[in-house]
C-alpha angles and dihedrals in degrees: 000000000000117000122228087257092056089048092051092049090053093048096044093088096041125107125205126189118212117195104207132014102218127100098321100032099044092048096045089047088054093050090048093047090052095055095047107260098169100216131026123186105205127188141186140124099210138100126235110261129188090246088062094063092080090075115356127092096248134106135231095255089054093064109128094024122121105261095232091056094045091047093050092054090051097047091050089052087058097039118012093185095059118114114228128194110186131191120195095201144103109256119242136168088260098057104033097078093057095040094050104026094110099042121114091211135012123214120206110214106164129134098212124075092218090057092049090051090049095053092045093052090044097049090044092052096041106029109023087158094058126090118240120199113198141169135223127177116018105134125126126009139287127017092106089166093066095057108097143138136246135176135212107192106297092352115093115189127190134179130072092289094225117059109091118197112256139143089276092044109038120178106258133185103260096053097036089048094050092050095043090051090048089056089050091047090054093050088053090050091052096043094046094046110171095016094102120188 
């Protein structure tokens, strides 16, 4: 059984790209920083808003900051040795290849369905050999038993695959946290490979 020190040594040289630094992305990044992933590539073009605090890993005094700047501060408070590359940009099919080309795994952490589709198509086109971990269906609350994961080749998907975000079903911390940590757990499984628990 590998110890945490062995796991951290294995993860120290791994690089994970996170597409989006909102609810899914900020919480997934925190989980990966806590376990010792050596290098995170974080991306977002947005600022922290008060409405984000119900599910995103930011604090009241960070309202108005660029998300990538605030997230970098929070990640370094958790793990001062982590290497962080941040991109304060909106991801597009033209910049995704350069931003994520050296990543071992890419995590999709978008809110909008069209952005999810865009990164899936772009990664499949440019990096068919890379793993992509994505989420679908995390709005509302309760129904833990419906949250699951599935895979299609190099694509891993987690969530309940049905609850769309809406006024009646907002994204809230518990379900967003569950799914973002599932994404992080899948990343660990991929990075640690044969090191089975």
